[in-house]
C-alpha positions as CSV (number, residue, x, y, z in Angstrom):
1,M,66.0,148.8,121.6
2,E,64.8,148.0,125.1
3,I,65.0,144.5,126.4
4,T,66.0,142.5,129.6
5,P,68.5,139.7,130.0
6,K,65.5,137.4,130.6
7,G,64.1,138.4,127.2
8,L,67.5,138.0,125.5
9,A,67.9,134.5,127.1
10,A,64.5,133.6,125.6
11,L,65.7,134.7,122.2
12,T,69.1,133.0,122.3
13,G,68.5,130.0,124.5
14,G,70.9,131.4,127.0
15,K,71.1,131.1,130.8
16,V,71.0,134.2,133.0
17,E,73.2,134.7,136.0
18,G,72.4,137.8,137.9
19,D,69.6,140.4,137.6
20,E,67.4,139.1,134.8
21,N,65.3,142.3,134.7
22,V,67.9,145.0,134.2
23,L,67.1,147.2,131.2
24,I,69.3,146.9,128.2
25,K,69.2,149.7,125.6
26,G,72.2,149.2,123.4
27,F,75.4,147.4,122.4
28,A,79.0,148.4,123.1
29,K,82.6,147.1,123.2
30,I,83.4,145.7,126.7
31,E,86.0,148.4,127.5
32,D,83.7,151.2,126.4
33,A,80.3,150.0,127.7
34,K,78.2,151.9,130.1
35,E,75.2,151.2,132.2
36,G,72.3,150.0,130.0
37,D,74.7,148.4,127.4
38,I,75.2,144.7,126.6
39,T,78.6,143.5,125.5
40,F,80.3,140.1,125.0
41,I,83.5,138.1,125.6
42,A,84.5,135.7,122.9
43,N,88.3,136.1,123.0
44,P,89.9,135.1,126.3
45,K,92.3,138.1,126.2
46,Y,89.4,140.3,127.0
47,S,88.2,138.3,130.0
48,H,89.8,140.7,132.5
49,F,87.4,143.4,131.5
50,I,84.6,141.5,133.2
51,H,85.7,143.1,136.5
52,T,85.9,146.7,135.2
53,T,83.2,147.0,132.5
54,K,80.3,149.2,133.2
55,A,78.0,147.1,131.0
56,S,74.7,145.9,132.5
57,A,74.9,142.5,130.8
58,V,77.7,140.4,129.1
59,L,77.3,137.5,126.7
60,V,79.8,134.8,127.7
61,G,80.4,131.2,126.8
62,N,79.0,128.4,128.8
63,D,82.5,127.5,130.0
64,F,83.5,131.1,131.0
65,D,85.0,131.4,134.5
66,P,85.0,135.0,135.8
67,E,87.3,134.1,138.6
68,G,85.3,135.8,141.3
69,S,82.1,137.8,141.7
70,V,81.1,140.2,138.9
71,T,78.7,143.2,138.8
72,P,77.1,142.8,135.3
73,T,74.5,140.1,134.6
74,L,76.0,137.2,132.6
75,I,74.1,135.5,129.8
76,R,75.7,132.2,129.0
77,V,75.4,130.9,125.5
78,D,77.2,128.3,123.3
79,D,78.9,130.9,121.1
80,P,78.9,134.6,122.3
81,Y,80.1,136.0,119.0
82,A,77.6,134.2,116.9
83,T,74.8,135.1,119.4
84,L,75.8,138.7,119.2
85,A,75.7,138.6,115.4
86,E,72.2,137.2,115.5
87,L,71.0,139.8,118.0
88,L,72.4,142.6,115.8
89,R,70.7,141.1,112.7
90,Q,67.4,141.0,114.6
91,L,67.9,144.6,115.6
92,E,68.8,145.7,112.1
93,S,65.7,143.9,110.7
94,M,63.5,146.1,113.0
95,K,64.8,149.4,111.4
96,S,62.5,151.1,109.0
97,K,63.6,150.8,105.3
98,P,63.0,153.1,102.4
99,N,60.6,152.0,99.7
100,G,59.1,153.2,96.5
101,I,60.6,155.1,93.6
102,E,62.2,158.4,94.3
103,Q,62.5,161.1,91.7
104,P,64.4,162.0,89.7
105,C,65.7,158.6,88.6
106,F,65.8,156.8,85.2
107,I,64.1,153.4,84.7
108,A,64.2,152.2,81.1
109,E,61.0,151.4,79.4
110,G,59.8,147.9,79.9
111,V,61.7,147.3,83.2
112,E,59.3,145.9,85.8
113,V,59.9,147.3,89.3
114,P,58.5,145.0,92.0
115,E,55.9,146.7,94.2
116,N,58.0,146.4,97.3
117,A,61.3,147.5,95.7
118,Y,63.2,150.7,96.4
119,I,64.8,152.9,93.7
120,G,66.6,155.9,95.1
121,A,67.0,159.3,93.5
122,F,69.3,159.6,90.5
123,A,69.6,155.9,90.2
124,Y,69.8,154.5,86.6
125,I,68.2,151.2,85.6
126,G,69.1,150.1,82.1
127,K,67.1,148.4,79.4
128,G,66.2,144.8,80.0
129,A,67.2,144.8,83.6
130,K,65.4,142.4,85.9
131,L,64.9,143.2,89.6
132,G,63.8,140.7,92.2
133,R,61.5,141.1,95.1
134,N,62.5,143.5,97.9
135,V,65.5,144.8,95.9
136,M,66.9,148.1,97.2
137,I,68.8,150.3,94.8
138,Y,70.1,153.3,96.6
139,P,70.7,156.8,95.1
140,Q,73.2,157.3,92.3
141,A,73.6,153.6,91.6
142,Y,74.0,152.4,88.0
143,V,72.4,149.2,86.9
144,G,73.3,148.5,83.3
145,D,71.4,147.0,80.4
146,G,70.4,143.4,80.9
147,V,71.6,143.2,84.5
148,V,69.7,140.7,86.7
149,I,69.5,141.3,90.5
150,G,68.0,138.6,92.8
151,D,65.5,138.9,95.6
152,D,66.3,140.9,98.8
153,T,69.6,142.3,97.4
154,V,70.8,145.7,98.5
155,V,72.8,147.9,96.1
156,R,74.2,150.8,98.0
157,A,74.7,154.4,96.8
158,G,77.1,154.9,93.9
159,V,77.5,151.2,93.0
160,K,78.1,150.5,89.3
161,I,77.0,147.2,87.8
162,Y,77.9,147.0,84.1
163,E,75.7,145.5,81.4
164,G,74.9,141.8,81.4
165,C,76.1,141.0,84.9
166,R,74.1,138.8,87.2
167,I,73.7,139.3,91.0
168,G,72.2,136.7,93.2
169,S,69.7,136.9,96.1
170,R,70.3,138.4,99.5
171,C,73.5,140.1,98.4
172,I,74.9,143.4,99.7
173,I,77.0,145.6,97.4
174,H,78.6,148.6,99.2
175,S,79.2,152.1,97.9
176,G,81.8,152.6,95.2
177,A,82.0,148.9,94.2
178,V,82.2,148.3,90.5
179,V,81.0,145.0,89.1
180,G,81.7,144.2,85.4
181,A,84.3,146.7,84.4
182,D,86.7,145.5,81.6
183,G,89.3,143.0,82.5
184,F,92.9,144.1,82.1
185,G,93.4,142.5,78.6
186,F,95.9,144.0,76.2
187,A,97.9,142.4,73.4
188,P,101.5,143.7,72.6
189,N,101.8,145.1,69.1
190,G,105.2,146.5,68.5
191,N,105.8,149.3,70.9
192,R,102.2,149.6,71.9
193,Y,99.3,147.5,73.4
194,E,96.1,146.8,71.6
195,K,93.0,146.4,73.8
196,I,91.3,143.0,73.8
197,P,87.6,143.4,74.0
198,Q,86.2,142.0,77.2
199,T,83.0,140.3,76.1
200,G,82.1,138.2,79.1
201,V,80.1,139.0,82.3
202,V,80.3,138.7,86.1
203,V,78.1,136.3,87.9
204,I,77.6,136.7,91.7
205,G,76.0,134.0,93.7
206,D,73.5,134.2,96.6
207,D,74.4,135.7,100.0
208,V,77.5,137.5,98.8
209,E,78.8,140.7,100.3
210,I,81.0,143.0,98.3
211,G,82.8,145.8,100.2
212,A,83.1,149.5,99.4
213,N,85.3,150.3,96.3
214,T,85.9,146.6,95.5
215,T,86.1,145.8,91.8
216,I,85.2,142.6,90.0
217,D,86.2,142.6,86.3
218,R,84.1,141.0,83.6
219,A,85.6,138.0,81.7
220,T,87.3,138.3,78.4
221,F,84.7,135.7,77.4
222,G,82.6,133.5,79.6
223,Q,82.2,134.5,83.3
224,T,84.0,135.9,86.3
225,T,82.3,134.2,89.2
226,V,81.9,134.6,92.9
227,G,80.2,131.8,94.7
228,D,77.4,131.7,97.2
229,G,78.2,133.0,100.7
230,T,81.6,134.6,99.8
231,K,82.4,137.8,101.6
232,L,84.7,140.4,100.0
233,D,86.1,143.3,102.1
234,N,86.7,146.8,100.9
235,L,89.3,147.7,98.2
236,I,89.6,144.2,96.7
237,Q,90.5,143.5,93.1
238,I,89.1,140.4,91.3
239,A,90.4,140.1,87.8
240,H,88.9,138.8,84.6
241,N,87.9,135.1,84.4
242,V,88.6,134.5,88.1
243,S,86.4,131.8,89.7
244,I,85.9,132.1,93.5
245,G,83.9,129.3,95.1
246,K,81.5,129.3,98.1
247,N,81.9,130.7,101.6
248,N,85.3,132.3,101.2
249,V,86.3,135.4,103.1
250,F,88.8,138.0,101.7
251,A,90.2,140.8,103.9
252,S,90.9,144.3,102.5
253,Q,93.3,145.1,99.7
254,S,93.7,141.5,98.5
255,G,94.0,140.9,94.8
256,V,93.4,137.9,92.5
257,A,95.0,137.9,89.0
258,G,93.3,136.7,85.9
259,S,92.0,133.2,85.4
260,T,92.9,132.0,88.9
261,K,90.4,129.5,90.4
262,I,89.8,129.5,94.1
263,G,87.8,126.7,95.9
264,D,85.5,126.9,98.9
265,N,85.9,128.0,102.5
266,N,89.2,129.7,102.2
267,M,90.3,132.6,104.6
268,V,92.4,135.3,103.0
269,G,94.1,137.9,105.1
270,G,94.6,141.6,104.1
271,Q,96.9,142.5,101.2
272,C,97.3,139.0,99.9
273,G,98.1,138.6,96.2
274,F,97.3,135.7,94.0
275,A,99.2,135.3,90.7
276,G,97.2,134.4,87.6
277,H,96.2,131.0,86.3
278,L,96.5,129.3,89.6
279,K,94.3,126.6,91.2
280,I,93.6,127.0,94.9
281,G,91.8,124.3,96.8
282,D,89.5,124.4,99.8
283,F,89.8,125.3,103.5
284,N,93.1,127.1,103.3
285,E,94.2,130.0,105.4
286,F,96.4,132.8,104.0
287,G,98.1,135.2,106.4
288,A,98.1,138.9,105.7
289,Q,100.4,140.1,102.9
290,S,101.0,136.6,101.6
291,G,102.1,136.2,98.0
292,I,100.8,133.1,96.3
293,H,102.6,132.1,93.1
294,R,101.8,128.3,92.9
295,N,98.9,126.0,93.0
296,I,97.7,125.2,96.5
297,G,95.8,122.0,97.6
298,N,93.4,121.7,100.6
299,G,93.7,122.6,104.3
300,N,96.9,124.6,104.3
301,R,98.0,127.5,106.6
302,L,100.3,129.7,104.6
303,I,102.0,133.1,105.1
304,G,104.9,135.1,103.7
305,Y,106.2,136.1,100.3
306,P,106.3,133.7,98.6
307,A,103.7,132.0,100.8
308,I,105.0,129.0,102.8
309,D,103.7,126.8,105.6
310,L,103.0,128.8,108.7
311,K,105.2,126.6,111.0
312,Q,108.1,126.9,108.5
313,F,107.6,130.7,108.3
314,A,107.9,130.9,112.1
315,K,111.1,128.9,112.1
316,N,112.6,131.1,109.4
317,Q,111.8,134.2,111.4
318,V,113.8,132.8,114.3
319,Y,116.7,132.1,112.0
320,L,116.5,135.6,110.6
321,K,116.8,137.1,114.0
322,R,120.0,135.1,114.6
323,L,121.7,136.1,111.3
324,E,123.9,138.7,112.9
325,E,124.9,136.3,115.7
326,I,125.7,133.5,113.2
327,F,127.8,135.7,110.9
328,S,129.7,137.3,113.8
329,K,131.0,133.9,114.8
330,K,132.8,133.4,111.5
């Protein structure tokens, strides 16, 4: 990549302050940037780096006040973080991508591979699978019988998609993820447990990202679903018959137990746990390591085990710190 602040401003609708012709060759964190790099300030706690960074250009908000003169060129935009994301997407789109069918791989008879698709070496495409335009199936991925994968979806190396599951368009499934393994269904029979056949499927919407080593179990019957635009981090467990709505974000090591239904636009911190058969509304925020054991409505901010309102949690922490003082007075 080689571009100037003037060129970046034209792409982003930004306003340049400083040398508009300095050459930019790469991206870096503000504290690590060197000459030729562009960086950004979206969080005020990083603002002080503006006076020490070696970056040639910095994306900042329109209301950013550097409190004095600065060396790097500033590019003022409405939202520096969103602008950086868009620039990185454009850069990624310029990279060359693999195409064609590598050998050896297995493609079942009758499966139509679009002309512009990519099938990596040692990949397996099962009978009756349907692949959309521009699909990329990386080496050693497994696509089971009857799987449907939408346009522009990327299935990274080592992903396993069990039979009958459906993946939407423009999805990214990272290495080691498993979609459609059996749900954890067992019936007690005396001193042992009998396996309950898991006969359902997993249905993934459009624009979903599934992190490395995340698992989404197939339904006992019916569907386990993940809605459009939802992003799942690495090492997440989604159990059988769970329904997750649109545009949710889940951080790493979270788990959702069977048959819980989660609405839209929720933010879930790392290591959160949802009990089974719950109903969770929309626009909630769950702090890291929260334990959710009850139904939740809309627009809540919760944290703790069991999860409670964020303000109440903060008050409780103050009380806990004073326990020794309180008991010593008795």
